[in-house]
N, C-alpha and C positions, 0 to 999 in steps of 0.2 A: 834741298826740298824741290819737288817737281812742280813746275808751273803748268796750269791748264793751257791747252792749245790756243784758246781764244786770247789768253793773256800774252802768249808768245808772239802772236800775230799782230798785236797792237803797235802802231807807230805813234810816237809822241807828236803833239801838235807842232808843226813847223813854225807857225806864226808865233806861238808862245815861246818856242825855243830861240827864235831870232831875237825876240824882245828880251828874253832873259839874258842872252849873250851880250846884247847891246848894253843892258843895264849893268851887267858885271864889268864890262869895259869902262863904263862911266864911273862906277864905284872905284875903279883902279886909277882914276884921274885922267882917263882918256876923253878927248872931246869928240863924242859920237853924236851924229844927227840921226835920230831914230824915225825912219819912215815905215817901220814894220808894225807898229802898234795898231790894234784894231779897236781903240776906244776914244771917245771924245776927250779933248784936253781941257774942256770946260769943267768947272766945279758944279756939283749938284746944286740947283737953285735953293735959295735960303728958305723959301716957304716949305719945301719938302724936308729939308733938314730940321726945321722947327717942328714939323709934324712928328718926326721921329723922336725928338726930345720930349715932346708932350706925351707921346706914347709910353716912353720910359717912366716919366713922372706918374703916369696913371697906372703903372704896374702891368702894362701889356707885354709881359715877358714870359708868358706861359705857352704851353702847347696851343695851337689853333686846330681847327679841322684840317685834316690831311690835304684836301684840295684848295685850301685857302679860307680866309674869313668870309663870312656872308657879305660883309660890307664891301670887301675888295672884289669879290666875284660879281656882285651887283653893279659895281662901278665899271668893271670890264664889260659886262653885258650891255650896259648903257653906251659905253664908248663904241662897241662894235655895231650897235644899232644906229647910232647917230652919225658915225663917221664912215662906216663901211657898208651900211645897208644890210647887216646880218642880224638876224633875230635868234638869239640863243637865250635859254634859261640859265640862271646862275649855276644850276646843277650840271650844266653841260660844259662848264669851265673848270680847268684844273690849273692851279697856280703852282709853280715849281721853282727850284733854285736856279733861275736863269732860263733863257730860251733854249740853251744847249741841253739842259736837263729835260725840258719839255719835248725836244726832238728825240732824245734818247728813249723817253717813255713811249712815244708814238711808235718808233721803230720796233721796240721790244714787244708791244702788244699786237702789232699788225703783221710782223714778219715771222716766218719759220723756215726751217731747212728746205731748200729747193726753190724758194721764192726768188724772183728777180725784181730789182728796183731800178727803174730808169733814172739815171743821174746825168743831167746835162753838164758838160764841161765847157769852160772852167767852173769848178764847184768849190764851195767852202770846204776846208780840209776835213772837218769832223764828220761830214755826211758819210764819207767813204768808210771811215772806221766804225761808225755807229751801225751802218748797214751790215758790215761784216760781223760785228759783235752780236747782231740779232740773228745770225745764221743765214742771212740772205746773200745773194750775189749781186753786186752792183753792175749794171749795164751802162757803160759810159758812152754817151752820145756827144760827140764833139760839135760845138757850135763855131761860127765863123765871125771874125771881126767885121767883115763886109756886111754881115746881117745883124750887127749890133750885139753879137754874142748871145743870140736868143734861139731857143729851140723852135724849129719850123714844124708845121703839121706833117710834112712829108717825112722828116727825120723821126718824129714821134711814131707815126704809123709803122715805119720800117722797124722800129725797135721793139714793138709790142709782140710778145709771144704768149703762148698758153700759160707760161709761168709768171707773167708780169703781175706783180701784186701792188706796186706803188710807183708813182712818179713824183719826183721832187721838183717843185717850182720855187725859185727864190727871186723875188722882185720887191724892191731893188736888190741887185745882186752883189754879193761879196764873192769874187774880187773885182768884177768888171764894172759895177755901177749900172748895169743894164736895167731898164724899166720896161716891163711889158705893157703895151697899150691894151685898151679894152678889146679892140678888134683882134689883136693877136691872141689874147686869152680866149676869146670866143672861138677862134679857129681851133685852138687846142682842145677846148671843151667839147666841141662837136665830135671830135674823134673819141673822147673819153666817155661821153654820154652813153648810157646803156651798157657799159662794160663794168665788170666787177674789179675795177682798179681804183685803189685809194690814192688821193692826192695829198701830199704834205706840202702846204703852202707856207713857206717861211717869209714872214712879212716884217721882220725885226727892224728893217731900215725904212719903213713906210713913211716916216715923217721927214726923212732927209731926201727930199726930191726938189729938183731945180727946173728952171726954164718953163714954169707953168705946167709941167707934166702932172698927170693925174695918177694917183695910186689906186689900183683896182684889185680887189681880192677875187680870185677865180670862183670862190664859194658864193659870191653875190650874183653870179650870172644866171643860175637856175636852181630850183629846188633839188634836182637830181645831183648836180655838182656839189651843192652844199652838203648833201647827205653823205657824200663820199670824200669830203675834204676835212683834214685836220688843219686848222688855222693856227700858226705859231707866231707869237709876238712877245713883246716884253718892254721893259722900261729902260734897259741899259743904254741904248743908243739915243733914243729920243729925249731922254731927260738926264743924260750924263750920270747914270746910276749903275755903272758896270759892277762896282764892288758890292752893291746892295743885293745882287743876285735874285732878281724877280723877273720871271718869264711866265708865260701862260699858254695854254692850248684851249681851243674851242672846237668841239666835235659832237657828232651824234652821240646820244646818251650811252649806248653800249660801249663805245670807244672811250668816252670820258670816264665812265665807271671803271673800266679795265685799267686805264692809266692811273686813276686815283688808287685803285687797289694795289697796283704794282708799287706806287710811291709809298704806300703805307708800310711796305715791307723793306724799303730801302732807306729813304731819307726822312720819311714822315713829312710833317708840314714844313713849308719854307719859313724863313725868319719872320717872327711875329712883328718886330719893330719895323722892318723893311716893308711889310705888308701895309701897316698903318701909313707909312710915308708914301706908298704907292697910290693909296686912295687920294691923297692930296695931289700927287703928280697928275692923276687922271682928271681931277675935278678943279684944280687950282689954276693960277695964272698961266697964260699961254705965251706971254711975251718973251720969257727966257728961251723958249724953243724957237720962236721966230728969229730972235737975235742970233742964235747958234746957226740956224740954217742960212741966214744972210752971210755970216762970216765964212761958213764952209763953201758957199757959192763963190765968194770972192777968192778964197784960196784955190778952189778947183780951177777957176779960170786962169789964175796966175801960173799955177803949176803946169797945167795943160799947155799953156803957151811956151813955157820954158822947156818942157819935154819935147814938144814937136819942133823946137828950134835946134835941138841937138842932132847933128848928122848921124843917121843910122837908127834913130828912135822914131817910132810913130805910135800915136795913140788916138783912138776915137773919143769923142766927148761923152763922158758918162752922164746919165740922167739922174742918178741918185747915189746914196751911200757917201763914203768919203775916201774913195780909192781911185787911183788910175791903174790901168793894166796895159802898159806899153809893150809893143813888140820890139825885141832887140835882135831879131834874126840876122841882120847884117854883121853882127859881131861874132856869131857862131863860126868856129873854125879859125878865127884870127888869134893873134898872139899878144900877150901882155908880159913883158920881160921874159920872153922865151917860153911862157906857159900857154898852152892852147886853151881857148875858151870853148868848151865842149857844149855847154848849155847854160841855162839861166842860173843854175846852182853855182857854176864856176864864176860867173860874172858877179853874182851876189857876194861870194866869198872874197873876191878881189876888192870890191867896193867897200866891204866892211873892214878888211885888214889894211888896205892901203889908203882909202879915201875917208875912212871912218864914217861911212854912211850905211845904216842898216835898212835893208828892204827884204822882201820875201820872194824867193825864186818861184817862178810860175809852175814848176814841176809839182809843187805842193798842191796846186789847184788843178792839175791835170793838163798843163800846157807849158812845156819846157822852152818855148820860144819867147816867153814874156816874163815880166816880174811885176809885183804889186807894190805900189807906192801909196802910203796913207798920207792924206793932207790934214789929218787930225793933230796938227801941231801948228806952231806960230808961223806967221809970214816970214819973220826973221830967219827961223830955222829952215823953212822951205827954200828961201833964197840962197842961204849958205849951202844947204844940202845940194841944190841943183848946181851951184858953182862947182862943188867938189866932183859931182858926177860928170859934168861936162868936161872938166879938166882931166879926169882919169880916162874917160872914154876916148879922148883925143890921143892918148898914148897907146891905144890898141891898134895894131897894124896887121 
């Protein structure tokens, strides 16, 4: 049976592949420390789970409106207004099966053949594939560790062409943890103001920010930028609800309508019970989130100290999310048991097979000199995993 060209060109998610392989090894009885996973290791707070139970008891198990229940969209609109300074009507919000689904819908309704999408690297793995699936061409703009892995105004200006349709901004960033400041976003916004370029602002990690940093949505900086921005967010990271699959987009009315219409012919509405639980997540107690952030901050500081103490590794301090993205360039070209380390993929394979530590090679994110470590796991596992990494890297000559 013939496959469509777009299907042939899809690459599987490297992060999910690494996680799947690690879990398979663990199921076989191997002791694997998994630094590859991109989800909080905390349980969903009890008040949210209870809201889902009550929804089931009330029979909230039927279809809902395609873009989400009125109650959830109103709660999201209130959240955006109170926390982000963004004024959207509930009709401008589309709830989907996770933020990844929201991103897919956005690329599909905004892109067409011949369009270009500016994508700063390192980037989250699915951006690249979703851009290609929408028929557009990704324009990769490399950022630098010395500049916090952030897109500069000069780099943005140089990347814009007559075919530029979208720019992707992800703050806090997966995989680097970079957080754009208000002034940095203003500088990018000044270049984008007055141009017919859409902005997809992925803010899924907005609650996971440290050191007193401020999350700023570029859409909040001016009416013109808001009109051209699709804000993407969700509950997966902030409320440990990855399996509940609730994400959302907020956009200008024509874009929101197009995304809802597309969704009506693909998945229809997101899960009804998860939507009811999400209302409680947005309106209920905040302490579980604060506790999670405090613990992630503690883990980040410890893992960062351990990473930077390993000869040959270097990593800047991330301001958000729950990842480190250390540079392992000094190991490229060296040997482990006679095998040459060509790039991050080789090093990741050796660490998984020999040290039983799973991490994601940076090539998946557009940078083959780094790898991504998730600290969304216990301090005990972080300590043991770093012991194993340090021991193995000492054997590379």
